[in-house]
Steps between C-alpha positions, in 0.01 A plus 500: 500500500414503870273760660560621856196433717403556861260334738201731506264306726423176677143380528466247781163333537536237770167335417630371164811306402625739233638848564607771257806718467510773242811619322516847345745645251751698707635746246178612332496875437132526590370287791163456329672349195722257694446144388394265777387143542399258777664175603296246693695349791434292811416634844836405662693679226280811526544505876878458463518793257289718728705402808831575328366832367402604851823370655314267733731247661384150589657254742615244243608564141266422215633373169557855368692596813706182476593562137590863573723382784669236281569755225645745754713239680646384169613856435261531207238764422158489339531761225164478326184305433369447149163358411612350174220278375126441505373163385156346548405771754815436706771762552868405521779703656876505536707615795823667387756432773854638499734250665792594725740450208296732274321240289137580417276196527130471421277280714152386400230625739131558537434876476333508842804340665737731312304809604475381862877449501592828335241744631665560837826597331342719231629267230387621156223306328497469121250345262586392148313713247328199339382384845364846580313510169351154559420563867300810422279290272458205740168465682541487877 
């Protein structure tokens, strides 16, 4: 089963190479009981997520902008993001893209890239239950 999550914060520390995003369970009845976990990402990915969240335009497209443009120009739509695995401290994600002819395809992605791509369009983020359980036990 997949659990709906939301980006709850981005921690950008420009003096180190690794940054942190935190995902929080979206449909928890009590905010204090919402499950949450961090994902360590790189500085460029954190900056891309923050920029897309704030709607900041840049002169030339970054990879996330390029992929969003390709999906749109092909008449497809990013329907959801699912963080579907955690192995050896590495998260894995899938982009669920609906093609112009209605076919749903899944594309392997890093979670940070998937979130950077989907965040501007409010694309839902899901995490597989077994990943959520494991992530909450992982040391940062």
